[in-house]
N, C-alpha and C positions, 0 to 999 in steps of 0.2 A: 206110174212106175218111176218116173224121174224124181217125183216128190219122195217116194218111199226110199229110193236110192240115197238121196241127200240126207234124209232122216237117219238112215242106217249109218252113214259116215260121221254124221254129227254125234250119234250115240257112241260110236267107236272112239272118236276124238275125246269125248267127255270121259270115257273110261280110261283112256291113256293118260289124260291130264290128271285125273284123280289118282291114277296109279303113280304118276310122277310125283305128285304132291305127297302121297303116302310114303313113297320111297325116300323123298327128301326129308320128310318128317321123321322117318325111321332112322335115317342117317344121323340126324341131329340128336335123336334120343340115344342112339348108340354112342355117339361122341360124349354126350353128357354122362351116360352111364359109365363109359370108359374112364372119364375124368374122375368121377366119384370113386370108381374102383381103384384108382391109383393112390388114393389117400391112405396113409398109414401102412403102406407096403414098403418095408425096408429092403435096401439093396446096398452092396458095398460101394463106398465112395473112393476108398483106397484099398489096395489089395496086396501090397508088397511088404507088409509087416515092418515098416520103417520106423515105427515108434516102439519104445520099450514097454514092458508090462506096467510101467507107471504112467501110461498115456492118460491124460486128463485135461481139464481146463479149457475146453473149446470156447472160442469167442471169435466173432466176426467183426472186422473193422468196417469203416465207411465205404471202402472200395470193394467189399465183398470177399476179402481174403480171410481165410480161416486160420486161426493160430491155435496150436496144441502143444502141450508141454512134453518134454523128453523125446525129442527126435534123435533116433539112433543111439543116444546115451542119456543118462540122467544129467540134469543140470543144464538142459538146453530148451530152447523154444523153437518149434518148427512152424513153417507156414505152408498152407495148402491152397493152391489156386482153385478157382471155380471149376476147372476141368479135372481136379483130383491129383495134381502134381505136387509132391511134397519136397521141401528143401529146408536147410537150416536157416533160421532167422537170426537168433543171437545165442551166444553162450552166456549163462548167468555167472555172477561172481563165484569164486571158489567157496564151497560150503553152502551154497544155495541150491534148492531144488524146488521147482515150481509145481503148483497144483492147480487151483482155480485161477481163471483169468477173467477180467472185465475191462471195459473201456469207459473212461470218464467222459464228461461233457466236452473236454478239450481234445478228445481223441487220443489221450495218453493211455498206454496199457498198464493196468495194475495186476500184479501177480501175487498170489498167496505163496510165500516161500516158507515151506513147513520145516525145513531143516535149519534155516537161519532165523526163524521166529520173526520174520519180516512181512510187510507188504512192500514189494518192489515196484518202482515206476520206470517205464521205458518211454523215452522220447522217440516217437515213431519216425522222426526226420533224421536226427543225429544218431539214433540207436544207443544213446547214453543211458546207462542204468543207474538208478539211485535208490536209496532206502526211503520210501515214503512214510513208513511207520515201523516201529520196533518195540517189542516188550519182552523182557526175559521170562516173565511168568506164564507165557502161553505154553500149552502143551505142544501145539503145532497149528498155525493158521492153515486150515484145510481148504475150505471153499469160501468165496466172498460174493457178496451181493452189493449193489450200489443204488442209491436213490438218485432221482433226477438232479438234486442239488449237490451231488457228489459225496454225500455221507456214505461211508462204507461199513458193511457188517461182515464179520468173520466167524465161521464156525470153528470150534476148537476142541476136537475129540481127544479123550484120553483112552486110547484103545485097550491098553493093558488092564484098566480097571472098569471098562465099559461105562465110562462117564464122559461128561463134556461140558462146555461153556459156550456163551455167545459174547462177542466183543463188538464194540463200535469204534470206528476210526473217524474222528471229526475232521473238519477242514483244517484244523491245526496240526494234523498228522499224529495225534496222540490216541493210543488205545484206551478205551474205557470199558471195564467189565460190566456187562448188562445182566447176566444170569449165570449162576454156577450150580453144581450138584444136579446136572441134567443127565440124560442118557448120552450115548455117543453121537453128539451133534455132527452133522455132516453136510447134506445139501441145504442151501439157504437161498432165499429169493425175496424180492420186493414186488408187490402187486403193481399193475399198471397205473393206478391212481396214487401210488406211494403211501397208502393208508394201512397196508397190511404187510407184516413180515412173516414169511413161512420158514420153518426150520424142521428138518427131519432128524430122527435118531435111528441110526442104522441097526444096531443090535436089538433095540427094543421094537423096531419096525413101526414107529409112530411118526405122524406128521402133525406139527403144531402150528397154530396161527396166533399172531399178536396184533393188537392195534398199534399203529405207528403214527407219530406226529411229525411235524416238519423239522423238529430238532433231533429226530432219530431216537426218541424215547419210546419204549415199548410198554404195553399194559394189556390187561384182559387176555391172558394166555388161555387158549382153548385147544383141545384135541379135536382134529377134524377127520383123521383117518388112521386106522391100524391095519396093517397087512398081516395075514395069518402065517406067512412063510417068507423066507428069503430076506435079504437086507436091502438097503437103499443107498444111493450115492447122490450125485449132483442132480439139480432140478432147475427148470425155467418155467416162466409163465408166458402165455400168449396175450394178445390185446384184449381178449374177453376175460382175462383173469384165470383161465384154466391152467392147471399146474401139470407139467410133464416131469415125472419122477423116474429116474433110472433104477431098475430093479437088479442090483448086482447079484449074480448067481442064478437068477431066473432067466436072464436073457431077454428081458422085455423093458419097455417104457410104458408106465401107467399114466393115463391122462385123468386127472381129478378135476372136478368142478371147484370153484372157490370155497364151497362148503364141505368139500371132501368126498363127494360122490364119485365112484369109479365110472368113468365114461367110456374109456377105451383101454385096451392093453395091446401094445404093438410088439410083435416078435422081431428080435434082432438076429443077425447071422452069427453072433457070438453069444456067450453065456455070461460075460462079465462087463456089461455097460457101466461106465464110470461117470459120465457126465454128458450134458446135452447143450446145444446152442442153436439159435435160429439164424438163417441167412438167406441167400438167394436174392434175386431181383426184387421180390415182393415180400421177403421175410417169412415165407411159408415153407422153406426148406429146413428140416431139422437135421443136425449133424450129431452123431452119437459116437463117443470114443469107446473102444472095446479093449479091455485089458488082457483078455485071453489070446488075442491074435495081433495086437498092436496096430489095428486098423480102425477105420471110421466107417460107420454106416450112415445112410441118409434116407429120409422118407419125407413125403409131402403132407402138410397139415392144412386145416381149413382156414385158420386165422394166423396172421403174422405174429412173430415174437414181440414181446413187450417193447424192445428197442425200436420197433418200427411204428410206435404210436406217434401220430402227427399232431 
């Protein structure tokens, strides 16, 4: 009887232990599933419509602060803290209006100034603004991309005629025309290994890739994706080389493989996403500017943005 009693409780304890292990395992699985479920789920990062309909050019500095053009009025740059509080950063010179923003290897802010036909440079310490590059023959420097060696590329759309161009800005601060007679060139980006340049054409709904060398010369142009509807705007790559393309008018961000395969399409809270940047503590937080409500959406991705390549 005593032996049977002991065996009974041993059996009960084993069951309880197994249940506890199972429960713990289930909790782990739930957390992992929950973590996976949060990927690509957009939510508002700002909600006070503090930016104009020209909201664009998101870029994150080394301190995790997000910068976006046209805070409260055209011709300004706003900054947004990691907790979503927006404020004025700088006023641009009279006649200048920002669009795309990037940071170079020195931490200086470069801005595509489409009304002034410039790329502007902002010293982040003194806030002094200077003309980094200028060319009278640009239609408008719309978006910019930058190699690790600080060579800059600018898309140059001619919206009226549904045409566009690509320019390069070398370390000497001079514009060089790379290609003309294109569609409406808009989003532009460099791959993590600096060997591919991506450019999209908004009206034509096409995404192109070029081979890229260390001097910023392009070759071997190839079409990697065509969308059936809606336009495109800014785009960024992650550390795997996957391309995130804002779908202006559709209200989504499309994730493409380096070869152009559609991997994901993430729904935004607005219909007119204009550009995207990566930030957060590990580079896995995407920030998307929305022109229809003057706000910014955010969502989590699997891999950090290209700027977080170590």
